[in-house]
SERO-4910 file (N, C-alpha, C, O; in steps of 0.05 Angstrom, whole numbers):
BEGIN
 pado doro    nc1    nc2    nc3   cac1   cac2   cac3    cc1    cc2    cc3    oc1    oc2    oc3
  Met    A    808  -4291    517    816  -4263    519    802  -4245    515    783  -4247    499
  Tyr    A    807  -4218    531    790  -4192    513    808  -4167    517    828  -4168    531
  Asn    A    799  -4147    505    811  -4124    505    800  -4106    523    779  -4113    533
  Val    A    811  -4085    531    800  -4064    554    803  -4036    539    823  -4030    526
  Ile    A    777  -4019    542    780  -4000    530    771  -3975    545    749  -3974    556
  Ile    A    792  -3952    546    792  -3935    569    787  -3905    560    807  -3890    560
  Pro    A    766  -3898    553    760  -3864    543    771  -3849    569    762  -3852    591
  Val    A    791  -3832    562    798  -3813    579    806  -3784    576    824  -3781    559
  Ile    A    799  -3762    587    806  -3736    585    835  -3727    598    848  -3739    616
  Tyr    A    841  -3708    587    866  -3693    601    864  -3695    630    883  -3704    642
  Arg    A    839  -3686    644    850  -3682    668    850  -3710    685    850  -3708    710
  Asp    A    848  -3732    674    846  -3756    683    876  -3773    678    879  -3796    686
  Tyr    A    899  -3756    663    917  -3771    653    940  -3768    675    962  -3777    669
  Ser    A    937  -3759    694    966  -3765    717    955  -3791    734    971  -3806    746
  Phe    A    929  -3795    732    914  -3819    746    910  -3838    737    904  -3857    751
  Ile    A    913  -3842    711    909  -3865    691    931  -3878    697    927  -3903    696
  Lys    A    959  -3870    703    982  -3888    706    969  -3908    727    968  -3932    722
  Lys    A    961  -3900    747    959  -3912    767    936  -3936    767    938  -3957    779
  Thr    A    912  -3924    748    890  -3951    738    904  -3965    724    906  -3988    732
  Ile    A    915  -3960    705    930  -3979    677    950  -4008    693    951  -4031    684
  Arg    A    965  -3996    718    978  -4010    729    961  -4035    741    968  -4058    736
  Tyr    A    939  -4030    759    919  -4045    765    903  -4063    749    898  -4086    754
  Val    A    894  -4048    728    888  -4058    708    901  -4085    697    890  -4107    696
  Phe    A    932  -4079    689    944  -4103    681    944  -4128    699    939  -4151    693
  Lys    A    951  -4114    726    954  -4134    747    933  -4152    751    938  -4175    756
  Tyr    A    906  -4141    750    878  -4159    763    860  -4164    738    841  -4179    741
  Leu    A    864  -4155    718    843  -4162    698    856  -4178    671    844  -4190    654
  Asn    A    882  -4173    674    901  -4189    653    892  -4188    622    886  -4208    608
  Pro    A    891  -4167    617    870  -4164    583    895  -4165    567    918  -4163    576
  Asn    A    887  -4167    539    905  -4177    520    915  -4143    515    937  -4136    524
  Lys    A    903  -4129    503    909  -4106    499    893  -4082    518    873  -4087    531
  Val    A    905  -4055    516    884  -4035    533    891  -4013    517    913  -4002    515
  Tyr    A    864  -4006    502    858  -3982    481    862  -3954    503    853  -3957    526
  Ile    A    869  -3936    499    869  -3912    510    856  -3897    489    868  -3893    468
  Ile    A    825  -3886    494    819  -3869    475    814  -3844    480    795  -3841    496
  Thr    A    828  -3819    471    825  -3795    478    837  -3778    452    847  -3786    432
  Asp    A    832  -3754    459    834  -3734    439    865  -3734    430    880  -3726    447
  Ile    A    875  -3742    408    898  -3742    405    920  -3723    400    943  -3727    393
  Arg    A    909  -3700    406    928  -3674    407    936  -3673    435    951  -3655    441
  Phe    A    930  -3689    451    938  -3692    480    954  -3710    485    963  -3711    508
  Lys    A    963  -3731    465    975  -3754    466    997  -3756    485   1001  -3770    505
  Gln    A   1016  -3728    468   1048  -3720    485   1047  -3718    511   1067  -3720    524
  Phe    A   1018  -3714    527   1015  -3709    557   1012  -3735    576   1012  -3737    600
  Leu    A   1007  -3756    555   1001  -3784    576   1030  -3786    590   1049  -3772    584
  Pro    A   1028  -3807    611   1047  -3810    621   1060  -3832    605   1046  -3848    591
  Arg    A   1095  -3832    607   1110  -3844    596   1107  -3881    601   1119  -3899    589
  Val    A   1089  -3884    619   1094  -3915    624   1070  -3926    610   1068  -3950    609
  Ile    A   1049  -3906    597   1037  -3915    587   1045  -3914    545   1038  -3931    528
  Leu    A   1059  -3891    540   1064  -3889    520   1089  -3910    507   1093  -3918    484
  Asp    A   1101  -3915    530   1123  -3940    527   1113  -3966    528   1128  -3985    527
  Asn    A   1088  -3967    530   1079  -3997    537   1069  -4007    511   1054  -3990    500
  Ser    A   1073  -4030    498   1068  -4039    475   1043  -4052    473   1035  -4061    452
  Ser    A   1031  -4055    497   1005  -4063    499    985  -4042    508    960  -4045    511
  Cys    A    997  -4024    510    973  -3998    507    978  -3982    483   1000  -3976    474
  Ile    A    945  -3974    470    944  -3965    446    933  -3946    448    910  -3946    457
  Val    A    947  -3920    440    931  -3890    444    912  -3890    417    924  -3890    396
  Ile    A    884  -3888    416    866  -3885    393    857  -3854    394    851  -3844    416
  Asp    A    855  -3840    374    844  -3813    374    809  -3819    376    797  -3836    363
  Glu    A    798  -3806    391    771  -3809    399    755  -3798    367    739  -3812    354
  Asn    A    764  -3774    362    748  -3765    340    757  -3780    311    746  -3777    289
  Cys    A    778  -3796    319    774  -3821    281    771  -3842    295    789  -3858    291
  Leu    A    753  -3849    312    752  -3880    320    731  -3888    300    731  -3911    291
  Leu    A    713  -3872    294    686  -3878    275    691  -3857    252    699  -3835    261
  Glu    A    689  -3858    230    688  -3843    212    656  -3822    212    633  -3831    212
  Gly    A    664  -3798    211    639  -3784    214    629  -3772    242    613  -3754    246
  Met    A    642  -3789    261    632  -3789    293    659  -3766    300    682  -3774    294
  Ser    A    656  -3742    312    671  -3728    325    656  -3712    355    632  -3713    358
  Gln    A    669  -3704    369    661  -3682    387    648  -3656    370    625  -3649    373
  Asp    A    665  -3644    352    654  -3622    346    623  -3630    331    604  -3615    335
  Ile    A    620  -3650    316    601  -3649    306    576  -3661    319    554  -3661    309
  Leu    A    582  -3670    343    566  -3668    363    559  -3646    383    540  -3646    398
  Lys    A    578  -3629    379    569  -3603    396    552  -3585    380    536  -3570    392
  Lys    A    553  -3585    349    534  -3573    335    512  -3579    331    496  -3563    323
  Leu    A    504  -3615    336    482  -3624    331    463  -3613    367    439  -3610    370
  Phe    A    487  -3610    390    469  -3607    411    464  -3580    412    444  -3574    425
  Leu    A    481  -3556    398    471  -3534    395    449  -3525    380    436  -3504    382
  Lys    A    448  -3545    365    421  -3544    343    394  -3544    360    375  -3529    359
  Leu    A    399  -3566    374    379  -3574    393    377  -3562    417    364  -3573    434
  Gly    A    388  -3537    423    382  -3530    442    396  -3540    465    387  -3527    483
  Arg    A    410  -3553    471    416  -3574    492    441  -3562    501    461  -3562    486
  Lys    A    442  -3550    530    465  -3540    541    474  -3551    570    494  -3546    583
  Lys    A    455  -3566    574    460  -3564    612    481  -3590    616    496  -3591    635
  Met    A    480  -3606    599    498  -3628    601    518  -3629    578    506  -3628    556
  Gly    A    543  -3631    576    562  -3623    559    567  -3650    542    572  -3671    553
  Thr    A    567  -3646    520    571  -3667    500    591  -3688    501    591  -3708    488
  Gly    A    607  -3680    517    632  -3698    528    623  -3724    548    636  -3745    550
  Trp    A    598  -3717    561    583  -3740    572    578  -3757    557    589  -3779    559
  Tyr    A    558  -3749    535    549  -3763    515    571  -3780    495    569  -3804    490
  Phe    A    589  -3764    485    612  -3775    469    629  -3795    479    643  -3808    463
  Gln    A    630  -3798    506    651  -3824    517    637  -3844    512    649  -3864    502
  Gln    A    600  -3846    516    585  -3869    514    584  -3874    483    585  -3898    480
  Phe    A    583  -3864    465    578  -3862    437    606  -3876    429    602  -3897    416
  Ile    A    631  -3872    434    655  -3883    432    653  -3912    446    664  -3932    437
  Lys    A    639  -3911    469    647  -3948    476    629  -3962    455    639  -3982    445
  Met    A    603  -3954    446    590  -3963    425    604  -3961    396    595  -3976    379
  Ala    A    618  -3949    391    630  -3946    366    653  -3959    362    661  -3964    339
  Phe    A    668  -3968    386    693  -3988    389    685  -4010    371    701  -4016    353
  Ala    A    657  -4025    375    655  -4052    366    646  -4047    330    644  -4067    317
  Leu    A    643  -4029    321    647  -4023    292    675  -4015    278    679  -4023    255
  Ser    A    693  -4001    292    718  -4000    288    742  -4026    280    740  -4047    292
  Asp    A    763  -4022    262    779  -4045    255    795  -4049    279    813  -4066    275
  Tyr    A    794  -4039    305    813  -4043    331    795  -4071    346    806  -4090    357
  Cys    A    776  -4068    344    761  -4091    361    761  -4112    341    748  -4114    320
  Asp    A    778  -4129    352    793  -4155    339    788  -4178    355    799  -4200    351
  Thr    A    764  -4173    381    761  -4194    401    735  -4202    396    726  -4188    377
  Asp    A    715  -4222    407    689  -4226    409    679  -4208    430    655  -4202    430
  Tyr    A    700  -4199    451    687  -4183    472    701  -4163    476    721  -4162    462
  Tyr    A    699  -4142    493    715  -4120    496    705  -4108    528    681  -4108    533
  Leu    A    716  -4101    541    714  -4085    568    721  -4062    568    743  -4053    564
  Ser    A    696  -4045    575    699  -4017    582    708  -4011    607    696  -4025    623
  Trp    A    724  -3995    618    736  -3993    648    731  -3961    645    728  -3949    624
  Asp    A    730  -3951    673    725  -3923    679    754  -3915    680    767  -3932    691
  Ser    A    763  -3901    674    793  -3883    677    793  -3877    708    817  -3875    715
  Asp    A    777  -3873    730    778  -3863    753    774  -3887    769    768  -3884    793
  Thr    A    778  -3913    759    772  -3937    778    787  -3955    773    794  -3964    751
  Ile    A    795  -3963    803    816  -3986    803    805  -4007    812    789  -4008    831
  Pro    A    815  -4030    796    812  -4062    811    828  -4062    830    852  -4055    828
  Leu    A    815  -4071    853    824  -4082    874    842  -4109    877    863  -4111    890
  Gln    A    830  -4127    862    833  -4155    861    825  -4172    838    808  -4164    821
  Lys    A    834  -4190    838    831  -4203    807    795  -4207    807    780  -4211    827
  Ile    A    787  -4204    782    764  -4200    772    753  -4219    748    756  -4209    726
  Asp    A    746  -4235    748    739  -4254    727    710  -4240    714    690  -4231    725
  Phe    A    718  -4244    684    688  -4234    673    676  -4255    657    658  -4250    641
  Phe    A    683  -4275    659    670  -4301    651    667  -4316    667    686  -4316    683
  Asp    A    644  -4339    672    655  -4365    691    665  -4387    680    671  -4389    656
  Lys    A    668  -4409    700    681  -4431    685    668  -4447    666    676  -4470    664
  Asn    A    649  -4440    652    642  -4450    632    640  -4430    612    626  -4435    592
  Gly    A    653  -4405    612    654  -4380    588    636  -4366    584    634  -4353    563
  Lys    A    613  -4365    611    591  -4350    598    601  -4319    613    610  -4317    636
  Pro    A    599  -4300    597    602  -4272    610    586  -4259    625    563  -4264    618
  Tyr    A    586  -4240    651    586  -4224    670    570  -4202    666    579  -4188    648
  Phe    A    546  -4193    678    539  -4166    681    546  -4163    703    540  -4181    719
  Thr    A    563  -4139    714    558  -4125    749    528  -4112    745    521  -4099    725
  Met    A    516  -4118    761    491  -4104    771    492  -4085    791    511  -4083    807
  Lys    A    470  -4068    790    470  -4048    817    442  -4039    818    425  -4049    803
  Leu    A    437  -4022    832    408  -4016    839    405  -3993    838    409  -3980    858
  Glu    A    396  -3980    816    382  -3949    814    368  -3949    786    374  -3962    766
  His    A    346  -3932    790    336  -3931    765    330  -3899    758    320  -3886    776
  His    A    336  -3887    735    330  -3865    720    317  -3869    700    324  -3882    680
  His    A    293  -3855    702    268  -3858    686    280  -3851    654    278  -3867    636
  Pro    A    293  -3825    652    291  -3814    625    312  -3835    604    314  -3830    580
  Tyr    A    323  -3853    615    337  -3875    610    326  -3894    589    333  -3901    566
  Phe    A    304  -3900    607    289  -3918    596    262  -3904    571    249  -3914    553
  Val    A    263  -3888    578    248  -3870    556    262  -3866    534    248  -3859    515
  Ser    A    288  -3867    530    301  -3862    504    298  -3891    489    289  -3896    467
  Ile    A    308  -3911    512    310  -3941    512    282  -3952    493    285  -3967    474
  Glu    A    260  -3944    501    236  -3948    488    233  -3933    459    223  -3944    440
  Arg    A    242  -3908    458    243  -3899    432    262  -3906    414    258  -3900    391
  Leu    A    289  -3920    421    305  -3926    404    303  -3953    393    310  -3961    370
  Leu    A    290  -3971    417    294  -3990    409    267  -4012    410    267  -4036    407
  Glu    A    244  -3993    416    215  -4006    423    221  -4028    440    218  -4050    430
  Ile    A    229  -4026    465    236  -4045    489    218  -4033    509    218  -4009    512
  Arg    A    203  -4048    522    177  -4039    543    187  -4055    564    183  -4047    587
  Arg    A    204  -4085    561    211  -4107    579    235  -4093    597    256  -4089    585
  Ile    A    234  -4086    620    259  -4074    636    267  -4095    653    251  -4112    663
  Asn    A    295  -4093    658    306  -4113    679    305  -4094    709    313  -4070    709
  Asp    A    295  -4105    732    290  -4094    759    316  -4083    765    316  -4064    780
  Arg    A    338  -4090    757    363  -4085    773    382  -4069    747    382  -4079    725
  Ser    A    397  -4044    753    411  -4026    735    435  -4044    729    447  -4059    743
  Tyr    A    438  -4037    701    469  -4042    686    491  -4025    690    513  -4027    679
  Ile    A    484  -4005    707    497  -3983    709    527  -3991    723    520  -4005    742
  Ala    A    550  -3990    723    571  -3999    737    602  -3985    728    603  -3968    710
  Glu    A    622  -3991    740    641  -3982    727    652  -3991    710    670  -3976    701
  Asn    A    649  -4018    695    656  -4029    677    633  -4041    655    610  -4038    665
  Met    A    633  -4051    636    622  -4075    627    629  -4081    603    634  -4064    585
  Leu    A    631  -4113    601    637  -4131    580    620  -4130    557    599  -4143    559
  Phe    A    625  -4119    537    600  -4112    513    617  -4140    501    638  -4149    510
  Asn    A    598  -4153    476    600  -4170    455    594  -4157    431    571  -4148    425
  Lys    A    622  -4156    414    623  -4140    394    599  -4142    375    587  -4122    367
  Thr    A    589  -4171    365    571  -4181    352    541  -4168    359    529  -4156    341
  Ile    A    533  -4170    382    515  -4157    396    507  -4128    396    485  -4118    395
  Met    A    531  -4115    396    531  -4088    398    530  -4075    376    521  -4053    375
  Ile    A    539  -4089    352    536  -4080    322    508  -4085    311    498  -4073    292
  Glu    A    494  -4107    327    472  -4109    324    455  -4096    332    435  -4094    318
  Met    A    455  -4081    359    443  -4062    367    440  -4037    356    419  -4025    352
  Val    A    462  -4029    352    471  -3999    332    454  -4002    308    439  -3983    302
  Asn    A    453  -4019    295    440  -4030    270    411  -4023    264    399  -4014    244
  Gln    A    401  -4037    297    372  -4035    303    365  -4004    308    343  -3995    302
  Ile    A    386  -3986    322    378  -3962    324    375  -3941    295    359  -3923    291
  Gln    A    399  -3954    277    411  -3944    259    379  -3939    242    371  -3916    235
  Ser    A    363  -3965    236    344  -3972    219    324  -3955    231    310  -3943    215
  Asn    A    319  -3953    255    291  -3933    262    290  -3911    250    302  -3890    253
  Ser    A    268  -3921    232    263  -3895    213    236  -3867    230    233  -3845    221
  Ser    A    223  -3878    254    214  -3859    270    231  -3843    281    219  -3830    298
  Leu    A    253  -3838    280    266  -3823    295    283  -3803    269    289  -3809    246
  Glu    A    289  -3773    285    305  -3757    260    327  -3768    266    331  -3784    284
  Gly    A    351  -3758    243    370  -3766    248    389  -3788    226    381  -3810    219
  Asn    A    407  -3778    221    426  -3802    189    435  -3822    203    428  -3844    196
  Thr    A    452  -3820    229    463  -3840    240    457  -3857    260    434  -3863    255
  Trp    A    461  -3866    277    458  -3881    297    456  -3862    323    438  -3861    339
  Tyr    A    479  -3848    323    485  -3833    342    471  -3802    342    475  -3786    360
  Glu    A    457  -3798    326    445  -3775    312    419  -3782    323    404  -3764    332
  Lys    A    411  -3810    322    377  -3816    330    379  -3819    359    360  -3814    374
  Ile    A    398  -3826    367    406  -3826    404    398  -3801    412    378  -3799    426
  Val    A    413  -3776    403    408  -3748    408    374  -3740    411    360  -3729    428
  Tyr    A    369  -3754    382    339  -3739    381    318  -3757    399    295  -3748    402
  Ala    A    325  -3777    410    314  -3794    422    311  -3779    452    291  -3783    466
  Leu    A    328  -3767    458    328  -3753    492    299  -3747    495    282  -3747    478
  Glu    A    298  -3743    522    279  -3724    539    288  -3700    536    312  -3696    533
  Pro    A    269  -3681    538    278  -3654    535    294  -3643    563    287  -3651    585
  Glu    A    316  -3625    560    335  -3618    583    316  -3611    614    325  -3612    637
  Ser    A    287  -3602    605    278  -3597    626    269  -3612    646    266  -3605    670
  Val    A    265  -3644    633    257  -3663    649    283  -3675    662    283  -3684    685
  Ser    A    308  -3675    644    332  -3689    652    352  -3680    642    345  -3683    619
  Pro    A    378  -3670    640    410  -3667    626    411  -3695    621    413  -3699    597
  Met    A    410  -3714    633    421  -3739    629    401  -3762    618    389  -3778    633
  Gly    A    398  -3760    585    373  -3778    573    381  -3804    565    363  -3821    564
  Phe    A    406  -3812    558    415  -3837    557    439  -3853    572    459  -3842    583
  Ser    A    437  -3878    572    456  -3892    579    468  -3916    567    458  -3938    570
  Glu    A    495  -3913    552    500  -3937    535    492  -3963    549    479  -3982    539
  Phe    A    503  -3961    578    500  -3994    592    477  -4001    596    472  -4025    590
  Glu    A    457  -3986    606    431  -3987    618    416  -3995    586    396  -4010    587
  Thr    A    427  -3986    560    412  -3991    539    421  -4023    530    407  -4043    528
  Tyr    A    447  -4019    527    459  -4050    514    447  -4072    540    437  -4092    532
  Gly    A    449  -4068    568    440  -4085    578    414  -4095    578    413  -4120    580
  Asn    A    387  -4078    576    367  -4087    571    358  -4099    543    340  -4115    540
  Phe    A    378  -4085    520    374  -4100    496    382  -4129    494    371  -4145    478
  Cys    A    404  -4135    513    407  -4167    521    391  -4182    532    386  -4206    527
  Phe    A    381  -4166    552    351  -4178    575    330  -4187    551    318  -4208    554
  Asn    A    327  -4172    529    305  -4173    517    310  -4198    491    294  -4216    485
  Tyr    A    337  -4193    478    339  -4209    458    364  -4233    459    363  -4253    445
  His    A    381  -4228    476    395  -4252    486    396  -4259    513    416  -4258    527
  Ser    A    371  -4268    522    374  -4270    555    391  -4289    562    399  -4287    585
  Asp    A    400  -4312    547    409  -4330    558    441  -4328    556    453  -4349    558
  Leu    A    456  -4307    552    474  -4307    538    497  -4296    566    518  -4308    569
  Tyr    A    490  -4275    583    508  -4266    606    494  -4277    629    471  -4286    627
  Lys    A    506  -4278    648    500  -4286    674    505  -4256    692    525  -4242    690
  Glu    A    477  -4252    716    485  -4227    730    499  -4236    750    503  -4260    756
  Arg    A    511  -4208    767    529  -4212    792    533  -4181    801    528  -4162    787
  Thr    A    541  -4181    823    539  -4158    841    570  -4165    850    578  -4186    860
  Leu    A    588  -4136    844    618  -4140    857    614  -4115    885    600  -4094    885
  Pro    A    625  -4123    899    633  -4095    920    645  -4074    913    669  -4077    911
  Ser    A    638  -4053    908    654  -4027    898    650  -4003    914    628  -3998    924
  Phe    A    669  -3991    915    672  -3965    934    673  -3941    919    693  -3929    914
  Arg    A    647  -3934    912    644  -3911    897    661  -3881    906    673  -3866    891
  Ala    A    660  -3880    934    672  -3849    940    703  -3856    957    711  -3851    979
  Gly    A    715  -3868    935    742  -3876    946    762  -3846    948    783  -3842    960
  Gly    A    750  -3834    935    765  -3798    929    762  -3788    959    781  -3777    970
  Leu    A    744  -3792    968    740  -3786   1004    760  -3790   1016    765  -3770   1031
  Ile    A    777  -3809   1018    798  -3822   1035    818  -3802   1032    821  -3786   1051
  Gln    A    837  -3797   1008    861  -3786   1005    861  -3768    978    879  -3754    969
  Gly    A    836  -3774    969    831  -3757    941    852  -3777    915    857  -3801    914
  Arg    A    857  -3762    904    874  -3780    878    906  -3784    887    923  -3795    872
  Phe    A    912  -3774    913    935  -3780    922    935  -3806    938    954  -3810    953
  Ile    A    916  -3822    937    910  -3850    945    931  -3868    954    935  -3878    932
  Ser    A    948  -3880    970    972  -3903    972    960  -3928    965    938  -3937    972
  Asp    A    983  -3941    947    982  -3969    949    972  -3988    977    957  -4007    980
  Lys    A    987  -3974    995    980  -3986   1027    949  -3985   1030    937  -4005   1038
  Ile    A    938  -3962   1023    910  -3961   1033    891  -3975   1012    870  -3982   1021
  Leu    A    895  -3979    985    890  -3993    958    892  -4025    975    873  -4040    972
  Lys    A    908  -4030    988    910  -4060    993    895  -4066   1012    883  -4088   1013
  Gln    A    893  -4045   1030    868  -4050   1055    843  -4049   1043    825  -4061   1055
  Leu    A    835  -4033   1017    808  -4038   1017    801  -4061    998    777  -4066    996
  Ser    A    819  -4077    985    821  -4095    974    806  -4115    993    788  -4129    985
  Phe    A    813  -4114   1013    798  -4136   1035    767  -4144   1031    760  -4167   1033
  Asp    A    752  -4124   1026    720  -4123   1026    712  -4113   1003    688  -4115    996
  Gln    A    732  -4101    988    722  -4087    959    737  -4098    936    759  -4108    938
  Ala    A    723  -4097    910    733  -4107    887    749  -4078    867    769  -4076    853
  Thr    A    729  -4063    872    736  -4037    858    736  -4006    877    725  -4004    899
  Ala    A    747  -3989    866    744  -3967    885    751  -3945    861    769  -3948    845
  Ser    A    735  -3924    860    730  -3898    843    739  -3877    856    733  -3872    880
  Phe    A    756  -3859    839    765  -3835    852    760  -3815    837    775  -3810    818
  Glu    A    737  -3799    842    720  -3775    827    747  -3751    831    759  -3749    853
  Ile    A    754  -3737    812    774  -3714    817    758  -3695    837    769  -3684    856
  Tyr    A    734  -3692    833    723  -3670    853    712  -3678    887    699  -3665    904
  Asp    A    723  -3706    888    722  -3711    914    726  -3694    927    736  -3675    914
  Arg    A    723  -3689    956    741  -3673    969    746  -3686   1001    730  -3684   1019
  Pro    A    767  -3698   1002    770  -3714   1034    780  -3700   1057    784  -3676   1051
  Pro    A    786  -3706   1080    790  -3688   1103    814  -3675   1101    832  -3686   1088
  Phe    A    819  -3655   1111    845  -3642   1111    862  -3656   1125    855  -3664   1147
  Pro    A    887  -3662   1113    908  -3635   1093    892  -3645   1058    890  -3630   1039
  Trp    A    884  -3671   1058    882  -3681   1033    861  -3663   1020    865  -3658    996
  Gly    A    841  -3653   1031    823  -3645   1019    830  -3610   1004    820  -3601    983
  Val    A    848  -3597   1020    863  -3576   1006    879  -3589    981    876  -3581    958
  Leu    A    897  -3609    988    913  -3612    967    896  -3620    934    904  -3612    913
  Ser    A    869  -3642    940    852  -3649    926    833  -3624    911    821  -3627    890
  Tyr    A    835  -3604    923    820  -3578    913    846  -3570    896    841  -3572    872
  Leu    A    870  -3563    902    884  -3556    884    890  -3566    861    893  -3554    840
  Tyr    A    893  -3591    865    905  -3610    848    879  -3602    813    885  -3594    791
  Ala    A    854  -3609    826    829  -3615    813    834  -3580    792    837  -3579    768
  Arg    A    835  -3558    808    840  -3535    800    864  -3532    772    860  -3524    749
  Trp    A    887  -3540    786    910  -3541    765    905  -3563    745    919  -3561    725
  Gln    A    892  -3579    745    887  -3603    723    871  -3581    701    876  -3578    677
  Arg    A    852  -3568    718    829  -3554    696    846  -3538    684    846  -3539    660
  Arg    A    866  -3520    698    872  -3490    685    895  -3506    659    895  -3501    635
  Lys    A    911  -3525    675    928  -3534    647    912  -3542    623    921  -3537    601
  Glu    A    886  -3556    627    876  -3569    606    868  -3546    585    872  -3546    560
  Leu    A    854  -3525    599    841  -3500    588    870  -3486    574    869  -3472    553
  Phe    A    891  -3490    587    919  -3477    565    928  -3489    545    933  -3477    524
  Ile    A    930  -3512    547    929  -3528    533    921  -3528    505    931  -3521    483
  Arg    A    894  -3540    515    874  -3538    494    874  -3505    479    872  -3504    454
  His    A    877  -3487    490    879  -3461    479    911  -3457    458    915  -3446    437
  Trp    A    925  -3468    473    955  -3472    456    954  -3488    435    965  -3481    414
  Leu    A    943  -3510    437    940  -3531    411    922  -3524    390    925  -3531    367
  Ile    A    901  -3506    400    881  -3501    377    891  -3471    367    879  -3460    348
***
């Protein structure tokens, strides 16, 4: 048995109730941890707040000393402005979960809030061996940071970046400790060292991937633990009906797809494109207003 973690921001709150319904239907987790800014908790759908198997965690209290505000100050100090801290922070959250008291299973599954499982997905084979879901992409700055952080040069030809990843708690802690002990990098904590290891933004604003780093760490140090596999996944699900996608269409997609993702800024054909545009703007405006009101 494993738990699922889903980092989620306010603009995805309306969609997360559909994601959660399908996660329980097809993944059969023990518990689902919704990791978010706790100030927004009251705006989560009631189906989540009333579900005893869903546990809401404050993203800024998951690990002592790690918060988005602290990360923003570090990025400001280093002059990094092109990629928002939220993109990196959600990656650090997935790593920090292994270090928290909430992690009470040997494995935990990170799942994207905008991705829906369309059929039953097993994350262990019949012998109990866990799976990596593999893709085909290569973003060079990710591997530069991996080498700086872990001194790894042996890289898998395939990518570990997918819509989900099954983490082993013990291995994640081992990897974090190895980063923490890297005296060649500035920073007092493992996440500060990751920021200092990033390529300059003139090279790429995206300089680190938690999935690529963890996957290649296992590839080097725990090569016999995981099995690699591919899953049919539809990344552009939002181009059909945006986030107004119906259960009927999801059922049709399940014929040959295991997952479908629905980016909030995807623009489907008319009239769904107009509705999706207005929906995205409305969610953004509400988030800004509520954030101002709460602060």
